[in-house]
C-alpha positions as CSV (number, residue, x, y, z in Angstrom):
1,M,-117.5,-111.2,23.1
2,P,-115.3,-111.5,26.3
3,R,-112.2,-110.8,24.2
4,R,-113.7,-107.7,22.7
5,A,-114.8,-106.4,26.1
6,V,-111.3,-106.7,27.5
7,V,-109.8,-104.8,24.6
8,W,-112.4,-102.0,24.9
9,L,-111.6,-101.5,28.6
10,A,-107.8,-101.4,28.0
11,A,-108.2,-98.9,25.2
12,G,-110.5,-96.7,27.4
13,T,-107.9,-96.7,30.2
14,V,-105.1,-95.6,27.9
15,A,-107.2,-92.9,26.4
16,V,-108.0,-91.4,29.9
17,G,-104.3,-91.5,31.0
18,C,-103.2,-89.6,27.9
19,V,-105.5,-86.6,28.5
20,V,-103.1,-84.2,30.1
21,A,-104.4,-80.9,28.8
22,A,-107.6,-79.5,27.4
23,T,-108.9,-76.1,26.4
24,L,-111.9,-74.7,28.3
25,A,-113.9,-71.6,27.3
26,V,-114.4,-69.6,30.4
27,G,-116.1,-66.3,30.0
28,G,-114.9,-66.1,26.4
29,A,-111.2,-66.5,27.4
30,A,-109.2,-69.7,26.8
31,A,-107.5,-71.3,29.7
32,E,-105.2,-74.3,29.5
33,V,-105.9,-77.1,32.0
34,T,-102.9,-79.1,33.2
35,S,-102.9,-82.7,34.3
36,G,-103.1,-81.5,37.9
37,G,-106.4,-79.8,37.2
38,A,-105.3,-76.2,37.8
39,P,-105.9,-73.8,34.9
40,R,-102.9,-71.8,33.5
41,P,-103.4,-68.2,32.4
42,A,-103.9,-67.8,28.7
43,A,-101.1,-66.1,26.7
44,G,-100.9,-62.4,27.5
45,E,-102.9,-62.8,30.7
46,A,-101.0,-61.7,33.9
47,D,-100.9,-63.9,37.0
48,A,-103.0,-62.5,39.8
49,G,-100.8,-60.6,42.3
50,S,-97.8,-60.5,40.1
51,R,-96.1,-57.2,39.2
52,A,-93.3,-56.3,36.9
53,P,-90.4,-54.5,38.7
54,S,-90.6,-50.7,38.4
55,D,-87.8,-48.1,38.0
56,A,-88.5,-47.1,41.6
57,D,-87.9,-50.7,42.8
58,D,-84.6,-50.8,40.8
59,A,-83.5,-47.5,42.3
60,S,-84.3,-48.6,45.8
61,A,-82.4,-51.8,45.4
62,A,-79.4,-49.9,44.0
63,E,-79.5,-47.4,46.9
64,G,-79.6,-50.3,49.4
65,Q,-76.6,-52.0,47.8
66,R,-74.6,-48.7,47.9
67,A,-75.4,-48.3,51.6
68,A,-74.4,-51.9,52.3
69,D,-71.1,-51.4,50.3
70,L,-70.2,-48.3,52.3
71,S,-71.0,-50.0,55.6
72,A,-68.7,-52.9,54.7
73,V,-65.8,-50.5,53.8
74,A,-66.3,-48.5,57.0
75,D,-66.3,-51.6,59.2
76,R,-63.0,-52.7,57.7
77,L,-61.5,-49.3,58.3
78,R,-62.5,-49.5,62.0
79,R,-60.5,-52.6,62.4
80,M,-57.3,-51.3,60.8
81,G,-54.6,-51.0,63.4
82,P,-54.2,-48.7,66.5
83,G,-54.9,-45.0,66.4
84,F,-58.4,-45.2,64.8
85,A,-60.5,-42.3,66.1
86,G,-63.7,-42.3,64.1
87,L,-65.2,-41.8,60.6
88,R,-68.0,-40.2,58.7
89,V,-69.8,-41.6,55.8
90,D,-71.4,-39.5,53.0
91,E,-73.7,-41.9,51.1
92,G,-74.5,-39.2,48.5
93,T,-70.9,-38.9,47.3
94,R,-69.7,-42.4,48.4
95,R,-67.1,-40.7,50.5
96,I,-65.7,-41.9,53.8
97,T,-63.5,-39.6,56.0
98,A,-61.6,-41.5,58.6
99,H,-59.6,-39.9,61.4
100,W,-56.5,-41.3,63.2
101,A,-54.6,-40.2,66.2
102,G,-51.0,-40.4,65.1
103,R,-49.7,-41.9,61.9
104,V,-52.2,-43.5,59.5
105,P,-51.4,-47.2,59.2
106,R,-49.9,-48.4,55.9
107,E,-52.7,-50.9,55.6
108,A,-55.3,-48.2,55.7
109,A,-53.5,-46.1,53.2
110,A,-53.2,-49.0,50.7
111,Y,-56.9,-49.8,51.2
112,A,-57.9,-46.2,50.5
113,E,-55.8,-46.2,47.3
114,S,-57.6,-49.3,46.0
115,R,-61.0,-47.4,46.1
116,P,-62.8,-50.5,47.5
117,L,-66.3,-51.0,46.1
118,G,-66.1,-47.6,44.4
119,A,-65.8,-45.6,47.7
120,T,-63.5,-42.6,48.1
121,I,-61.6,-42.8,51.4
122,V,-60.0,-39.7,52.9
123,L,-57.6,-40.4,55.8
124,V,-56.8,-37.6,58.2
125,A,-54.3,-37.9,61.0
126,D,-55.7,-35.1,63.2
127,A,-57.4,-36.8,66.1
128,A,-56.5,-35.9,69.7
129,Y,-57.7,-39.3,71.0
130,T,-58.3,-42.7,69.7
131,R,-61.8,-44.1,69.8
132,A,-60.6,-46.8,72.3
133,E,-59.3,-44.1,74.6
134,L,-62.5,-42.1,74.5
135,L,-64.7,-45.2,75.1
136,A,-62.5,-46.1,78.1
137,A,-62.9,-42.6,79.4
138,A,-66.7,-42.7,78.9
139,D,-66.8,-46.0,80.8
140,R,-64.9,-44.5,83.8
141,V,-67.1,-41.5,84.0
142,T,-70.4,-43.4,83.8
143,R,-69.3,-45.9,86.4
144,S,-67.9,-43.4,88.9
145,T,-69.6,-42.1,92.1
146,A,-68.8,-38.6,91.0
147,G,-70.6,-39.2,87.7
148,R,-73.7,-40.4,89.5
149,D,-73.6,-37.5,91.9
150,A,-73.4,-35.1,88.9
151,G,-76.4,-36.8,87.3
152,V,-74.5,-38.4,84.5
153,T,-76.8,-40.6,82.3
154,W,-74.5,-41.5,79.4
155,A,-71.1,-40.7,77.8
156,A,-69.7,-41.2,74.3
157,P,-67.0,-40.0,72.0
158,D,-67.9,-36.5,70.8
159,G,-68.6,-36.9,67.1
160,E,-66.4,-39.1,64.9
161,D,-63.2,-37.1,64.8
162,G,-61.5,-38.1,68.1
163,S,-61.7,-34.6,69.5
164,G,-63.2,-35.4,73.0
165,L,-66.0,-36.7,75.0
166,T,-69.8,-35.9,75.2
167,V,-71.4,-36.5,78.6
168,G,-75.2,-36.5,79.1
169,V,-76.5,-35.3,82.4
170,E,-79.9,-35.1,84.0
171,G,-81.0,-31.6,84.7
172,S,-78.3,-28.9,84.4
173,A,-74.6,-29.2,83.4
174,P,-72.2,-29.8,86.4
175,G,-70.6,-26.8,88.0
176,A,-66.9,-26.1,87.7
177,A,-65.8,-28.2,90.7
178,A,-67.9,-31.3,89.6
179,A,-66.7,-30.9,86.0
180,A,-63.1,-30.8,87.2
181,R,-63.6,-34.1,89.1
182,L,-65.2,-35.7,86.1
183,A,-62.3,-34.6,83.9
184,R,-59.8,-36.1,86.2
185,I,-61.7,-39.4,86.2
186,A,-62.0,-39.4,82.4
187,G,-58.3,-38.5,82.1
188,L,-59.0,-35.6,79.7
189,P,-58.7,-31.9,80.0
190,A,-62.0,-30.3,81.1
191,E,-62.2,-28.4,77.8
192,D,-62.4,-31.6,75.9
193,I,-65.6,-32.7,77.6
194,R,-68.9,-31.4,76.4
195,Y,-72.1,-31.8,78.4
196,E,-75.6,-32.3,77.1
197,T,-78.7,-32.1,79.4
198,D,-81.2,-34.9,79.4
199,S,-84.3,-33.6,81.1
200,G,-86.5,-36.2,82.7
201,L,-84.0,-39.1,82.8
202,T,-83.4,-40.8,86.0
203,N,-81.5,-44.0,85.2
204,L,-77.9,-44.4,84.3
205,D,-77.7,-45.6,80.7
206,G,-73.9,-45.8,80.5
207,V,-71.7,-45.6,77.5
208,R,-73.3,-45.0,74.2
């Protein structure tokens, strides 16, 4: 009897250890139970909270990738040699128009010919000023006493074509004498500086 009892216990232990899956009938639907105790969905039954990707998701992801590609191309153009003035990006046509003051660098021309990441790059040597020159002019104007007296709140390159400077002022645009002083400080002709009024601003924000 003792020998038979030992054998019965060992057999029972092995039988319990081997049960790793069972089928339970829950509300008429079959669910597989794993060895961890958590039921798996039956075949054809979707996981709660899961959702198949839709065409809208795919389109959104593709649009985001196109925007990221164009941003990477634009960033590289901005770092290509002296004379860079600015650029405009058209995401719809995947077209980048970059402006230079003076001759377009060979590196930029070769990069444009390669159509990086499928982008079309148009290089135009028509800018009056480089972006670096306009940023320096903006900094001089916003830091100057004459700028503060005129109510200057910020300054930045006018657009992305290197054509001049835009200066934001509190209240009304400066008169002829004040505008002439600011032009001398900026180092630009007065006609290359455009003023925008920022009503209600009191603090000097600086270069944008």
